[in-house]
mmCIF file of the N, C-alpha and C atoms, coordinates in Angstrom:
data_MODEL
# 
_entry.id   MODEL 
# 
loop_
_atom_site.group_PDB 
_atom_site.id 
_atom_site.type_symbol 
_atom_site.label_atom_id 
_atom_site.label_alt_id 
_atom_site.label_comp_id 
_atom_site.label_asym_id 
_atom_site.label_entity_id 
_atom_site.label_seq_id 
_atom_site.pdbx_PDB_ins_code 
_atom_site.Cartn_x 
_atom_site.Cartn_y 
_atom_site.Cartn_z 
_atom_site.occupancy 
_atom_site.B_iso_or_equiv 
_atom_site.pdbx_formal_charge 
_atom_site.auth_seq_id 
_atom_site.auth_comp_id 
_atom_site.auth_asym_id 
_atom_site.auth_atom_id 
_atom_site.pdbx_PDB_model_num 
ATOM 1   N N  . MET A 1 1  ? -90.879 24.924 75.907 1.00 0.00 ? 1  MET A N  1 
ATOM 2   C CA . MET A 1 1  ? -90.604 26.281 76.291 1.00 0.00 ? 1  MET A CA 1 
ATOM 3   C C  . MET A 1 1  ? -90.017 27.017 75.087 1.00 0.00 ? 1  MET A C  1 
ATOM 4   N N  . LYS A 1 2  ? -90.599 28.125 74.748 1.00 0.00 ? 2  LYS A N  1 
ATOM 5   C CA . LYS A 1 2  ? -90.114 28.925 73.630 1.00 0.00 ? 2  LYS A CA 1 
ATOM 6   C C  . LYS A 1 2  ? -88.894 29.720 74.064 1.00 0.00 ? 2  LYS A C  1 
ATOM 7   N N  . GLN A 1 3  ? -87.847 29.694 73.217 1.00 0.00 ? 3  GLN A N  1 
ATOM 8   C CA . GLN A 1 3  ? -86.617 30.408 73.520 1.00 0.00 ? 3  GLN A CA 1 
ATOM 9   C C  . GLN A 1 3  ? -86.314 31.409 72.418 1.00 0.00 ? 3  GLN A C  1 
ATOM 10  N N  . THR A 1 4  ? -85.671 32.476 72.809 1.00 0.00 ? 4  THR A N  1 
ATOM 11  C CA . THR A 1 4  ? -85.217 33.444 71.819 1.00 0.00 ? 4  THR A CA 1 
ATOM 12  C C  . THR A 1 4  ? -83.955 32.899 71.154 1.00 0.00 ? 4  THR A C  1 
ATOM 13  N N  . ARG A 1 5  ? -83.557 33.507 70.070 1.00 0.00 ? 5  ARG A N  1 
ATOM 14  C CA . ARG A 1 5  ? -82.318 33.111 69.389 1.00 0.00 ? 5  ARG A CA 1 
ATOM 15  C C  . ARG A 1 5  ? -81.139 33.233 70.354 1.00 0.00 ? 5  ARG A C  1 
ATOM 16  N N  . GLN A 1 6  ? -81.080 34.309 71.128 1.00 0.00 ? 6  GLN A N  1 
ATOM 17  C CA . GLN A 1 6  ? -79.973 34.512 72.069 1.00 0.00 ? 6  GLN A CA 1 
ATOM 18  C C  . GLN A 1 6  ? -79.971 33.433 73.151 1.00 0.00 ? 6  GLN A C  1 
ATOM 19  N N  . GLN A 1 7  ? -81.137 33.032 73.646 1.00 0.00 ? 7  GLN A N  1 
ATOM 20  C CA . GLN A 1 7  ? -81.200 31.965 74.653 1.00 0.00 ? 7  GLN A CA 1 
ATOM 21  C C  . GLN A 1 7  ? -80.705 30.638 74.077 1.00 0.00 ? 7  GLN A C  1 
ATOM 22  N N  . THR A 1 8  ? -81.021 30.367 72.831 1.00 0.00 ? 8  THR A N  1 
ATOM 23  C CA . THR A 1 8  ? -80.556 29.141 72.178 1.00 0.00 ? 8  THR A CA 1 
ATOM 24  C C  . THR A 1 8  ? -79.040 29.160 72.042 1.00 0.00 ? 8  THR A C  1 
ATOM 25  N N  . ILE A 1 9  ? -78.489 30.288 71.622 1.00 0.00 ? 9  ILE A N  1 
ATOM 26  C CA . ILE A 1 9  ? -77.035 30.424 71.508 1.00 0.00 ? 9  ILE A CA 1 
ATOM 27  C C  . ILE A 1 9  ? -76.381 30.211 72.868 1.00 0.00 ? 9  ILE A C  1 
ATOM 28  N N  . GLN A 1 10 ? -76.941 30.816 73.908 1.00 0.00 ? 10 GLN A N  1 
ATOM 29  C CA . GLN A 1 10 ? -76.383 30.689 75.252 1.00 0.00 ? 10 GLN A CA 1 
ATOM 30  C C  . GLN A 1 10 ? -76.436 29.237 75.731 1.00 0.00 ? 10 GLN A C  1 
ATOM 31  N N  . LYS A 1 11 ? -77.546 28.539 75.466 1.00 0.00 ? 11 LYS A N  1 
ATOM 32  C CA . LYS A 1 11 ? -77.695 27.142 75.885 1.00 0.00 ? 11 LYS A CA 1 
ATOM 33  C C  . LYS A 1 11 ? -76.605 26.270 75.269 1.00 0.00 ? 11 LYS A C  1 
ATOM 34  N N  . TYR A 1 12 ? -76.378 26.403 73.959 1.00 0.00 ? 12 TYR A N  1 
ATOM 35  C CA . TYR A 1 12 ? -75.376 25.569 73.293 1.00 0.00 ? 12 TYR A CA 1 
ATOM 36  C C  . TYR A 1 12 ? -73.949 25.998 73.623 1.00 0.00 ? 12 TYR A C  1 
ATOM 37  N N  . THR A 1 13 ? -73.734 27.268 73.918 1.00 0.00 ? 13 THR A N  1 
ATOM 38  C CA . THR A 1 13 ? -72.418 27.734 74.351 1.00 0.00 ? 13 THR A CA 1 
ATOM 39  C C  . THR A 1 13 ? -72.065 27.104 75.692 1.00 0.00 ? 13 THR A C  1 
ATOM 40  N N  . GLU A 1 14 ? -73.017 27.079 76.622 1.00 0.00 ? 14 GLU A N  1 
ATOM 41  C CA . GLU A 1 14 ? -72.795 26.477 77.936 1.00 0.00 ? 14 GLU A CA 1 
ATOM 42  C C  . GLU A 1 14 ? -72.592 24.966 77.815 1.00 0.00 ? 14 GLU A C  1 
ATOM 43  N N  . LEU A 1 15 ? -73.358 24.322 76.947 1.00 0.00 ? 15 LEU A N  1 
ATOM 44  C CA . LEU A 1 15 ? -73.216 22.886 76.732 1.00 0.00 ? 15 LEU A CA 1 
ATOM 45  C C  . LEU A 1 15 ? -71.824 22.546 76.214 1.00 0.00 ? 15 LEU A C  1 
ATOM 46  N N  . ASN A 1 16 ? -71.310 23.363 75.313 1.00 0.00 ? 16 ASN A N  1 
ATOM 47  C CA . ASN A 1 16 ? -69.971 23.132 74.767 1.00 0.00 ? 16 ASN A CA 1 
ATOM 48  C C  . ASN A 1 16 ? -68.867 23.395 75.786 1.00 0.00 ? 16 ASN A C  1 
ATOM 49  N N  . LYS A 1 17 ? -69.142 24.197 76.808 1.00 0.00 ? 17 LYS A N  1 
ATOM 50  C CA . LYS A 1 17 ? -68.170 24.385 77.887 1.00 0.00 ? 17 LYS A CA 1 
ATOM 51  C C  . LYS A 1 17 ? -68.090 23.124 78.746 1.00 0.00 ? 17 LYS A C  1 
ATOM 52  N N  . ILE A 1 18 ? -69.224 22.483 78.972 1.00 0.00 ? 18 ILE A N  1 
ATOM 53  C CA . ILE A 1 18 ? -69.269 21.261 79.785 1.00 0.00 ? 18 ILE A CA 1 
ATOM 54  C C  . ILE A 1 18 ? -68.678 20.085 79.012 1.00 0.00 ? 18 ILE A C  1 
ATOM 55  N N  . PHE A 1 19 ? -68.999 20.008 77.732 1.00 0.00 ? 19 PHE A N  1 
ATOM 56  C CA . PHE A 1 19 ? -68.521 18.926 76.864 1.00 0.00 ? 19 PHE A CA 1 
ATOM 57  C C  . PHE A 1 19 ? -67.779 19.543 75.675 1.00 0.00 ? 19 PHE A C  1 
ATOM 58  N N  . PRO A 1 20 ? -66.517 19.914 75.861 1.00 0.00 ? 20 PRO A N  1 
ATOM 59  C CA . PRO A 1 20 ? -65.794 20.643 74.804 1.00 0.00 ? 20 PRO A CA 1 
ATOM 60  C C  . PRO A 1 20 ? -65.579 19.841 73.526 1.00 0.00 ? 20 PRO A C  1 
ATOM 61  N N  . ASN A 1 21 ? -65.652 18.525 73.593 1.00 0.00 ? 21 ASN A N  1 
ATOM 62  C CA . ASN A 1 21 ? -65.471 17.725 72.380 1.00 0.00 ? 21 ASN A CA 1 
ATOM 63  C C  . ASN A 1 21 ? -66.796 17.122 71.916 1.00 0.00 ? 21 ASN A C  1 
ATOM 64  N N  . LEU A 1 22 ? -67.886 17.806 72.187 1.00 0.00 ? 22 LEU A N  1 
ATOM 65  C CA . LEU A 1 22 ? -69.210 17.356 71.779 1.00 0.00 ? 22 LEU A CA 1 
ATOM 66  C C  . LEU A 1 22 ? -69.261 17.179 70.264 1.00 0.00 ? 22 LEU A C  1 
ATOM 67  N N  . HIS A 1 23 ? -69.789 16.033 69.834 1.00 0.00 ? 23 HIS A N  1 
ATOM 68  C CA . HIS A 1 23 ? -69.860 15.748 68.403 1.00 0.00 ? 23 HIS A CA 1 
ATOM 69  C C  . HIS A 1 23 ? -71.186 15.059 68.098 1.00 0.00 ? 23 HIS A C  1 
ATOM 70  N N  . ASP A 1 24 ? -71.841 15.486 67.039 1.00 0.00 ? 24 ASP A N  1 
ATOM 71  C CA . ASP A 1 24 ? -73.087 14.866 66.595 1.00 0.00 ? 24 ASP A CA 1 
ATOM 72  C C  . ASP A 1 24 ? -72.858 14.194 65.255 1.00 0.00 ? 24 ASP A C  1 
ATOM 73  N N  . ASN A 1 25 ? -73.229 12.929 65.172 1.00 0.00 ? 25 ASN A N  1 
ATOM 74  C CA . ASN A 1 25 ? -73.112 12.161 63.941 1.00 0.00 ? 25 ASN A CA 1 
ATOM 75  C C  . ASN A 1 25 ? -74.518 11.865 63.420 1.00 0.00 ? 25 ASN A C  1 
ATOM 76  N N  . VAL A 1 26 ? -74.888 12.460 62.304 1.00 0.00 ? 26 VAL A N  1 
ATOM 77  C CA . VAL A 1 26 ? -76.223 12.264 61.739 1.00 0.00 ? 26 VAL A CA 1 
ATOM 78  C C  . VAL A 1 26 ? -76.341 10.848 61.188 1.00 0.00 ? 26 VAL A C  1 
ATOM 79  N N  . VAL A 1 27 ? -77.380 10.147 61.631 1.00 0.00 ? 27 VAL A N  1 
ATOM 80  C CA . VAL A 1 27 ? -77.651 8.787  61.173 1.00 0.00 ? 27 VAL A CA 1 
ATOM 81  C C  . VAL A 1 27 ? -78.524 8.830  59.926 1.00 0.00 ? 27 VAL A C  1 
ATOM 82  N N  . THR A 1 28 ? -79.601 9.605  59.996 1.00 0.00 ? 28 THR A N  1 
ATOM 83  C CA . THR A 1 28 ? -80.499 9.730  58.849 1.00 0.00 ? 28 THR A CA 1 
ATOM 84  C C  . THR A 1 28 ? -81.402 10.949 59.018 1.00 0.00 ? 28 THR A C  1 
ATOM 85  N N  . THR A 1 29 ? -81.995 11.386 57.920 1.00 0.00 ? 29 THR A N  1 
ATOM 86  C CA . THR A 1 29 ? -82.963 12.483 57.943 1.00 0.00 ? 29 THR A CA 1 
ATOM 87  C C  . THR A 1 29 ? -84.203 12.062 57.160 1.00 0.00 ? 29 THR A C  1 
ATOM 88  N N  . TYR A 1 30 ? -85.333 12.600 57.562 1.00 0.00 ? 30 TYR A N  1 
ATOM 89  C CA . TYR A 1 30 ? -86.605 12.320 56.901 1.00 0.00 ? 30 TYR A CA 1 
ATOM 90  C C  . TYR A 1 30 ? -87.311 13.643 56.637 1.00 0.00 ? 30 TYR A C  1 
ATOM 91  N N  . LEU A 1 31 ? -87.793 13.841 55.435 1.00 0.00 ? 31 LEU A N  1 
ATOM 92  C CA . LEU A 1 31 ? -88.594 15.013 55.114 1.00 0.00 ? 31 LEU A CA 1 
ATOM 93  C C  . LEU A 1 31 ? -90.062 14.677 55.318 1.00 0.00 ? 31 LEU A C  1 
ATOM 94  N N  . SER A 1 32 ? -90.809 15.633 55.840 1.00 0.00 ? 32 SER A N  1 
ATOM 95  C CA . SER A 1 32 ? -92.238 15.464 56.026 1.00 0.00 ? 32 SER A CA 1 
ATOM 96  C C  . SER A 1 32 ? -92.920 16.736 55.531 1.00 0.00 ? 32 SER A C  1 
ATOM 97  N N  . GLY A 1 33 ? -93.406 16.692 54.324 1.00 0.00 ? 33 GLY A N  1 
ATOM 98  C CA . GLY A 1 33 ? -94.007 17.884 53.741 1.00 0.00 ? 33 GLY A CA 1 
ATOM 99  C C  . GLY A 1 33 ? -92.944 18.919 53.423 1.00 0.00 ? 33 GLY A C  1 
ATOM 100 N N  . GLU A 1 34 ? -93.372 20.163 53.359 1.00 0.00 ? 34 GLU A N  1 
ATOM 101 C CA . GLU A 1 34 ? -92.450 21.245 53.021 1.00 0.00 ? 34 GLU A CA 1 
ATOM 102 C C  . GLU A 1 34 ? -91.867 21.945 54.234 1.00 0.00 ? 34 GLU A C  1 
ATOM 103 N N  . LYS A 1 35 ? -92.411 21.675 55.432 1.00 0.00 ? 35 LYS A N  1 
ATOM 104 C CA . LYS A 1 35 ? -92.001 22.448 56.596 1.00 0.00 ? 35 LYS A CA 1 
ATOM 105 C C  . LYS A 1 35 ? -91.293 21.648 57.685 1.00 0.00 ? 35 LYS A C  1 
ATOM 106 N N  . HIS A 1 36 ? -91.251 20.327 57.565 1.00 0.00 ? 36 HIS A N  1 
ATOM 107 C CA . HIS A 1 36 ? -90.699 19.532 58.663 1.00 0.00 ? 36 HIS A CA 1 
ATOM 108 C C  . HIS A 1 36 ? -89.599 18.595 58.194 1.00 0.00 ? 36 HIS A C  1 
ATOM 109 N N  . ILE A 1 37 ? -88.575 18.483 59.026 1.00 0.00 ? 37 ILE A N  1 
ATOM 110 C CA . ILE A 1 37 ? -87.510 17.520 58.798 1.00 0.00 ? 37 ILE A CA 1 
ATOM 111 C C  . ILE A 1 37 ? -87.189 16.867 60.138 1.00 0.00 ? 37 ILE A C  1 
ATOM 112 N N  . THR A 1 38 ? -87.069 15.552 60.108 1.00 0.00 ? 38 THR A N  1 
ATOM 113 C CA . THR A 1 38 ? -86.700 14.785 61.294 1.00 0.00 ? 38 THR A CA 1 
ATOM 114 C C  . THR A 1 38 ? -85.258 14.326 61.115 1.00 0.00 ? 38 THR A C  1 
ATOM 115 N N  . VAL A 1 39 ? -84.463 14.515 62.155 1.00 0.00 ? 39 VAL A N  1 
ATOM 116 C CA . VAL A 1 39 ? -83.053 14.148 62.102 1.00 0.00 ? 39 VAL A CA 1 
ATOM 117 C C  . VAL A 1 39 ? -82.765 13.171 63.245 1.00 0.00 ? 39 VAL A C  1 
ATOM 118 N N  . GLU A 1 40 ? -82.234 12.003 62.894 1.00 0.00 ? 40 GLU A N  1 
ATOM 119 C CA . GLU A 1 40 ? -81.756 11.052 63.894 1.00 0.00 ? 40 GLU A CA 1 
ATOM 120 C C  . GLU A 1 40 ? -80.243 11.181 63.941 1.00 0.00 ? 40 GLU A C  1 
ATOM 121 N N  . PHE A 1 41 ? -79.694 11.346 65.149 1.00 0.00 ? 41 PHE A N  1 
ATOM 122 C CA . PHE A 1 41 ? -78.248 11.459 65.269 1.00 0.00 ? 41 PHE A CA 1 
ATOM 123 C C  . PHE A 1 41 ? -77.780 10.904 66.601 1.00 0.00 ? 41 PHE A C  1 
ATOM 124 N N  . ILE A 1 42 ? -76.481 10.694 66.703 1.00 0.00 ? 42 ILE A N  1 
ATOM 125 C CA . ILE A 1 42 ? -75.880 10.220 67.943 1.00 0.00 ? 42 ILE A CA 1 
ATOM 126 C C  . ILE A 1 42 ? -74.907 11.288 68.414 1.00 0.00 ? 42 ILE A C  1 
ATOM 127 N N  . SER A 1 43 ? -75.131 11.740 69.632 1.00 0.00 ? 43 SER A N  1 
ATOM 128 C CA . SER A 1 43 ? -74.286 12.761 70.234 1.00 0.00 ? 43 SER A CA 1 
ATOM 129 C C  . SER A 1 43 ? -73.282 12.066 71.150 1.00 0.00 ? 43 SER A C  1 
ATOM 130 N N  . THR A 1 44 ? -71.994 12.422 71.025 1.00 0.00 ? 44 THR A N  1 
ATOM 131 C CA . THR A 1 44 ? -70.954 11.842 71.872 1.00 0.00 ? 44 THR A CA 1 
ATOM 132 C C  . THR A 1 44 ? -70.083 12.953 72.439 1.00 0.00 ? 44 THR A C  1 
ATOM 133 N N  . GLY A 1 45 ? -69.451 12.651 73.545 1.00 0.00 ? 45 GLY A N  1 
ATOM 134 C CA . GLY A 1 45 ? -68.555 13.631 74.139 1.00 0.00 ? 45 GLY A CA 1 
ATOM 135 C C  . GLY A 1 45 ? -67.925 13.100 75.410 1.00 0.00 ? 45 GLY A C  1 
ATOM 136 N N  . THR A 1 46 ? -67.076 13.929 76.011 1.00 0.00 ? 46 THR A N  1 
ATOM 137 C CA . THR A 1 46 ? -66.398 13.607 77.259 1.00 0.00 ? 46 THR A CA 1 
ATOM 138 C C  . THR A 1 46 ? -66.565 14.776 78.214 1.00 0.00 ? 46 THR A C  1 
ATOM 139 N N  . ALA A 1 47 ? -66.997 14.477 79.435 1.00 0.00 ? 47 ALA A N  1 
ATOM 140 C CA . ALA A 1 47 ? -67.163 15.510 80.459 1.00 0.00 ? 47 ALA A CA 1 
ATOM 141 C C  . ALA A 1 47 ? -65.813 15.851 81.079 1.00 0.00 ? 47 ALA A C  1 
ATOM 142 N N  . ALA A 1 48 ? -65.778 16.917 81.859 1.00 0.00 ? 48 ALA A N  1 
ATOM 143 C CA . ALA A 1 48 ? -64.546 17.364 82.517 1.00 0.00 ? 48 ALA A CA 1 
ATOM 144 C C  . ALA A 1 48 ? -63.971 16.289 83.433 1.00 0.00 ? 48 ALA A C  1 
ATOM 145 N N  . ASP A 1 49 ? -64.842 15.440 84.000 1.00 0.00 ? 49 ASP A N  1 
ATOM 146 C CA . ASP A 1 49 ? -64.360 14.370 84.888 1.00 0.00 ? 49 ASP A CA 1 
ATOM 147 C C  . ASP A 1 49 ? -63.847 13.153 84.119 1.00 0.00 ? 49 ASP A C  1 
ATOM 148 N N  . GLY A 1 50 ? -63.855 13.227 82.790 1.00 0.00 ? 50 GLY A N  1 
ATOM 149 C CA . GLY A 1 50 ? -63.344 12.138 81.960 1.00 0.00 ? 50 GLY A CA 1 
ATOM 150 C C  . GLY A 1 50 ? -64.382 11.118 81.549 1.00 0.00 ? 50 GLY A C  1 
ATOM 151 N N  . SER A 1 51 ? -65.602 11.236 82.080 1.00 0.00 ? 51 SER A N  1 
ATOM 152 C CA . SER A 1 51 ? -66.640 10.281 81.699 1.00 0.00 ? 51 SER A CA 1 
ATOM 153 C C  . SER A 1 51 ? -67.124 10.572 80.284 1.00 0.00 ? 51 SER A C  1 
ATOM 154 N N  . LYS A 1 52 ? -67.329 9.494  79.528 1.00 0.00 ? 52 LYS A N  1 
ATOM 155 C CA . LYS A 1 52 ? -67.759 9.620  78.136 1.00 0.00 ? 52 LYS A CA 1 
ATOM 156 C C  . LYS A 1 52 ? -69.219 9.231  78.013 1.00 0.00 ? 52 LYS A C  1 
ATOM 157 N N  . PHE A 1 53 ? -69.869 9.774  76.997 1.00 0.00 ? 53 PHE A N  1 
ATOM 158 C CA . PHE A 1 53 ? -71.255 9.398  76.759 1.00 0.00 ? 53 PHE A CA 1 
ATOM 159 C C  . PHE A 1 53 ? -71.512 9.237  75.269 1.00 0.00 ? 53 PHE A C  1 
ATOM 160 N N  . GLU A 1 54 ? -72.551 8.468  74.981 1.00 0.00 ? 54 GLU A N  1 
ATOM 161 C CA . GLU A 1 54 ? -73.073 8.300  73.622 1.00 0.00 ? 54 GLU A CA 1 
ATOM 162 C C  . GLU A 1 54 ? -74.581 8.308  73.753 1.00 0.00 ? 54 GLU A C  1 
ATOM 163 N N  . LEU A 1 55 ? -75.237 9.280  73.119 1.00 0.00 ? 55 LEU A N  1 
ATOM 164 C CA . LEU A 1 55 ? -76.665 9.494  73.319 1.00 0.00 ? 55 LEU A CA 1 
ATOM 165 C C  . LEU A 1 55 ? -77.403 9.571  71.987 1.00 0.00 ? 55 LEU A C  1 
ATOM 166 N N  . PRO A 1 56 ? -78.257 8.567  71.671 1.00 0.00 ? 56 PRO A N  1 
ATOM 167 C CA . PRO A 1 56 ? -79.085 8.660  70.471 1.00 0.00 ? 56 PRO A CA 1 
ATOM 168 C C  . PRO A 1 56 ? -80.157 9.740  70.670 1.00 0.00 ? 56 PRO A C  1 
ATOM 169 N N  . ILE A 1 57 ? -80.341 10.576 69.657 1.00 0.00 ? 57 ILE A N  1 
ATOM 170 C CA . ILE A 1 57 ? -81.290 11.694 69.743 1.00 0.00 ? 57 ILE A CA 1 
ATOM 171 C C  . ILE A 1 57 ? -82.109 11.752 68.458 1.00 0.00 ? 57 ILE A C  1 
ATOM 172 N N  . CYS A 1 58 ? -83.355 12.181 68.593 1.00 0.00 ? 58 CYS A N  1 
ATOM 173 C CA . CYS A 1 58 ? -84.220 12.410 67.446 1.00 0.00 ? 58 CYS A CA 1 
ATOM 174 C C  . CYS A 1 58 ? -84.790 13.820 67.589 1.00 0.00 ? 58 CYS A C  1 
ATOM 175 N N  . THR A 1 59 ? -84.635 14.638 66.556 1.00 0.00 ? 59 THR A N  1 
ATOM 176 C CA . THR A 1 59 ? -85.138 16.007 66.580 1.00 0.00 ? 59 THR A CA 1 
ATOM 177 C C  . THR A 1 59 ? -86.040 16.248 65.379 1.00 0.00 ? 59 THR A C  1 
ATOM 178 N N  . ILE A 1 60 ? -87.169 16.886 65.637 1.00 0.00 ? 60 ILE A N  1 
ATOM 179 C CA . ILE A 1 60 ? -88.084 17.287 64.570 1.00 0.00 ? 60 ILE A CA 1 
ATOM 180 C C  . ILE A 1 60 ? -88.017 18.808 64.467 1.00 0.00 ? 60 ILE A C  1 
ATOM 181 N N  . PHE A 1 61 ? -87.580 19.282 63.304 1.00 0.00 ? 61 PHE A N  1 
ATOM 182 C CA . PHE A 1 61 ? -87.480 20.714 63.060 1.00 0.00 ? 61 PHE A CA 1 
ATOM 183 C C  . PHE A 1 61 ? -88.651 21.180 62.201 1.00 0.00 ? 61 PHE A C  1 
ATOM 184 N N  . THR A 1 62 ? -89.171 22.358 62.501 1.00 0.00 ? 62 THR A N  1 
ATOM 185 C CA . THR A 1 62 ? -90.109 23.048 61.628 1.00 0.00 ? 62 THR A CA 1 
ATOM 186 C C  . THR A 1 62 ? -89.332 24.180 60.979 1.00 0.00 ? 62 THR A C  1 
ATOM 187 N N  . ILE A 1 63 ? -89.392 24.240 59.655 1.00 0.00 ? 63 ILE A N  1 
ATOM 188 C CA . ILE A 1 63 ? -88.664 25.250 58.891 1.00 0.00 ? 63 ILE A CA 1 
ATOM 189 C C  . ILE A 1 63 ? -89.672 26.209 58.258 1.00 0.00 ? 63 ILE A C  1 
ATOM 190 N N  . GLU A 1 64 ? -89.465 27.497 58.490 1.00 0.00 ? 64 GLU A N  1 
ATOM 191 C CA . GLU A 1 64 ? -90.318 28.517 57.888 1.00 0.00 ? 64 GLU A CA 1 
ATOM 192 C C  . GLU A 1 64 ? -89.436 29.660 57.394 1.00 0.00 ? 64 GLU A C  1 
ATOM 193 N N  . ASN A 1 65 ? -89.625 30.034 56.152 1.00 0.00 ? 65 ASN A N  1 
ATOM 194 C CA . ASN A 1 65 ? -88.829 31.105 55.542 1.00 0.00 ? 65 ASN A CA 1 
ATOM 195 C C  . ASN A 1 65 ? -87.324 30.847 55.688 1.00 0.00 ? 65 ASN A C  1 
ATOM 196 N N  . GLY A 1 66 ? -86.928 29.571 55.550 1.00 0.00 ? 66 GLY A N  1 
ATOM 197 C CA . GLY A 1 66 ? -85.519 29.211 55.595 1.00 0.00 ? 66 GLY A CA 1 
ATOM 198 C C  . GLY A 1 66 ? -84.890 29.190 56.981 1.00 0.00 ? 66 GLY A C  1 
ATOM 199 N N  . LYS A 1 67 ? -85.706 29.308 58.037 1.00 0.00 ? 67 LYS A N  1 
ATOM 200 C CA . LYS A 1 67 ? -85.179 29.314 59.400 1.00 0.00 ? 67 LYS A CA 1 
ATOM 201 C C  . LYS A 1 67 ? -85.902 28.278 60.248 1.00 0.00 ? 67 LYS A C  1 
ATOM 202 N N  . ILE A 1 68 ? -85.181 27.722 61.221 1.00 0.00 ? 68 ILE A N  1 
ATOM 203 C CA . ILE A 1 68 ? -85.802 26.796 62.168 1.00 0.00 ? 68 ILE A CA 1 
ATOM 204 C C  . ILE A 1 68 ? -86.677 27.612 63.110 1.00 0.00 ? 68 ILE A C  1 
ATOM 205 N N  . THR A 1 69 ? -87.974 27.294 63.126 1.00 0.00 ? 69 THR A N  1 
ATOM 206 C CA . THR A 1 69 ? -88.893 28.013 64.008 1.00 0.00 ? 69 THR A CA 1 
ATOM 207 C C  . THR A 1 69 ? -89.347 27.159 65.185 1.00 0.00 ? 69 THR A C  1 
ATOM 208 N N  . LYS A 1 70 ? -89.205 25.838 65.068 1.00 0.00 ? 70 LYS A N  1 
ATOM 209 C CA . LYS A 1 70 ? -89.533 24.934 66.172 1.00 0.00 ? 70 LYS A CA 1 
ATOM 210 C C  . LYS A 1 70 ? -88.530 23.794 66.169 1.00 0.00 ? 70 LYS A C  1 
ATOM 211 N N  . ASP A 1 71 ? -88.247 23.300 67.361 1.00 0.00 ? 71 ASP A N  1 
ATOM 212 C CA . ASP A 1 71 ? -87.270 22.228 67.547 1.00 0.00 ? 71 ASP A CA 1 
ATOM 213 C C  . ASP A 1 71 ? -87.793 21.336 68.663 1.00 0.00 ? 71 ASP A C  1 
ATOM 214 N N  . PHE A 1 72 ? -88.246 20.135 68.315 1.00 0.00 ? 72 PHE A N  1 
ATOM 215 C CA . PHE A 1 72 ? -88.708 19.170 69.297 1.00 0.00 ? 72 PHE A CA 1 
ATOM 216 C C  . PHE A 1 72 ? -87.673 18.056 69.349 1.00 0.00 ? 72 PHE A C  1 
ATOM 217 N N  . THR A 1 73 ? -86.973 17.938 70.485 1.00 0.00 ? 73 THR A N  1 
ATOM 218 C CA . THR A 1 73 ? -85.888 16.977 70.624 1.00 0.00 ? 73 THR A CA 1 
ATOM 219 C C  . THR A 1 73 ? -86.268 15.911 71.642 1.00 0.00 ? 73 THR A C  1 
ATOM 220 N N  . TYR A 1 74 ? -86.010 14.653 71.269 1.00 0.00 ? 74 TYR A N  1 
ATOM 221 C CA . TYR A 1 74 ? -86.347 13.505 72.106 1.00 0.00 ? 74 TYR A CA 1 
ATOM 222 C C  . TYR A 1 74 ? -85.119 12.627 72.301 1.00 0.00 ? 74 TYR A C  1 
ATOM 223 N N  . TYR A 1 75 ? -84.894 12.199 73.550 1.00 0.00 ? 75 TYR A N  1 
ATOM 224 C CA . TYR A 1 75 ? -83.800 11.290 73.833 1.00 0.00 ? 75 TYR A CA 1 
ATOM 225 C C  . TYR A 1 75 ? -84.074 10.573 75.147 1.00 0.00 ? 75 TYR A C  1 
ATOM 226 N N  . ASP A 1 76 ? -83.395 9.464  75.336 1.00 0.00 ? 76 ASP A N  1 
ATOM 227 C CA . ASP A 1 76 ? -83.494 8.679  76.548 1.00 0.00 ? 76 ASP A CA 1 
ATOM 228 C C  . ASP A 1 76 ? -82.088 8.578  77.114 1.00 0.00 ? 76 ASP A C  1 
ATOM 229 N N  . ASN A 1 77 ? -81.813 9.276  78.202 1.00 0.00 ? 77 ASN A N  1 
ATOM 230 C CA . ASN A 1 77 ? -80.456 9.284  78.737 1.00 0.00 ? 77 ASN A CA 1 
ATOM 231 C C  . ASN A 1 77 ? -80.283 8.331  79.918 1.00 0.00 ? 77 ASN A C  1 
ATOM 232 N N  . PHE A 1 78 ? -81.167 7.345  80.045 1.00 0.00 ? 78 PHE A N  1 
ATOM 233 C CA . PHE A 1 78 ? -81.043 6.351  81.102 1.00 0.00 ? 78 PHE A CA 1 
ATOM 234 C C  . PHE A 1 78 ? -80.543 5.049  80.525 1.00 0.00 ? 78 PHE A C  1 
ATOM 235 N N  . GLU A 1 79 ? -79.549 4.470  81.173 1.00 0.00 ? 79 GLU A N  1 
ATOM 236 C CA . GLU A 1 79 ? -79.035 3.178  80.732 1.00 0.00 ? 79 GLU A CA 1 
ATOM 237 C C  . GLU A 1 79 ? -79.874 2.078  81.371 1.00 0.00 ? 79 GLU A C  1 
ATOM 238 N N  . GLU A 1 80 ? -79.957 0.966  80.667 1.00 0.00 ? 80 GLU A N  1 
ATOM 239 C CA . GLU A 1 80 ? -80.710 -0.175 81.207 1.00 0.00 ? 80 GLU A CA 1 
ATOM 240 C C  . GLU A 1 80 ? -79.882 -0.947 82.189 1.00 0.00 ? 80 GLU A C  1 
# 
């Protein structure tokens, strides 16, 4: 789903309200050509109910004219 810049700001603002101590730790980055970068990171935080999470995430960014124009994010939030 394509989002405007304002929708993206609103999404992350709301996420930070739910998880006020949200933190992303970059594991590694990979360049692919001149327009793509893949970032592997681990997102951690604590919800209002005190439950903590640790979520490995992989995001592929498309960069055009110095700005992120596409963001494909993949994660598995189910525990085994």
